[in-house]
N, C-alpha and C positions, 0 to 999 in steps of 0.2 A: 468279543473274546472274553472269557472268564478269567480269573485270576490263576487258576490251575493251568490253563492253557497258555498264559503269558509266562507263566514260571517255567514251563516246559520249554517254550520258544526261547526264552532267554537263556536257559541250560545249553540248548543246540546252538544257539549263536556263539556263546562263550566258547564251547569245545571246538567250533570250527575256526576260531579266532578272527572273527568279523567285529567289525565295530558299528554300532547302530546307535541312532540319536533316538533315544527311547521315549522321549516326550514328543517328539515329531510322529514317531511310529504309532505311539497311542492316540494322537491326533488323527491321524490318518484311518486308525482302525474306527475310531468313534464316527468319524464322517461316512465311512463305508457302511457301518451298520445303520446310521441314520437313512442313507440313501436306499439301502435295501428295504427299510420299512416303509419308505415313501412308495418304492415299487410294489410292495406287498398290498398297501392301502390302494393303491391305483388298481391293480388286479381285481381286489374286492369290489371297488365301486363299479368298474366296467362289466363284471362278469354277470351272466344272465342266469340268476340263481333259480328262477322257476326251471329253466332247461336242466341245469345240473341236478336239481332235486328229482327231475322226471327220470333222469338215467337210473339203469338197473346197476346192482353193485356187481363188481367191484368198481364200474366205471364212475359211478357217483362219487364214491371216496377218492379215488384216482384224481378226479378233476377239483375236489377240494383241495387235496393235498397239492396239487399244481397251482393253483390259486396262492396257497401261502409260500411256497418254495419258488415256483418259476422255472423249475428244472425239469424239462419235457423227457430228456433223457432218463434221469434217475426215477421218475414217476412210472415211466414205461417200463423199466426194469423191474421196479419193486411190485408193481401190479400184473405183469406179465401181459401188458397190453400191447400189440405192435405200435412202434413209434408212429407210423403213418396214420393209424386208426386213431390213436390219443389225439394227434395233431388236428385231423379232422374234427374231432369232438371239441377240442380246444376252440377251434374258429366257430362252431355253431354254438358254444357256450359263451361267446365273444371273451374270452380270456387272452387279454393282449400278452405279447412278448415284450418284455422290458429288459432293455440292456442297461446295467449298471457300470 
């Protein structure tokens, strides 16, 4: 979460009258970002890059974005690839689903 996002979030919290322990919040956000990066690295290591590179466009790019984001639904939507087709390709490309 960048500083602009944090400022906006703080403003929304203040407007709603909620109380937040900001130090703990920022610690948890940092931990989450670290976990997301670990998941991304794991997907990168496990992916079959030769298979990914052999796929036609836009599937090749979609699989690369999937490795980076892990978001099957969003990638399916962005690249207009049916979810079941993209998931079958994900399996063939050995891109794991990582739950954080």
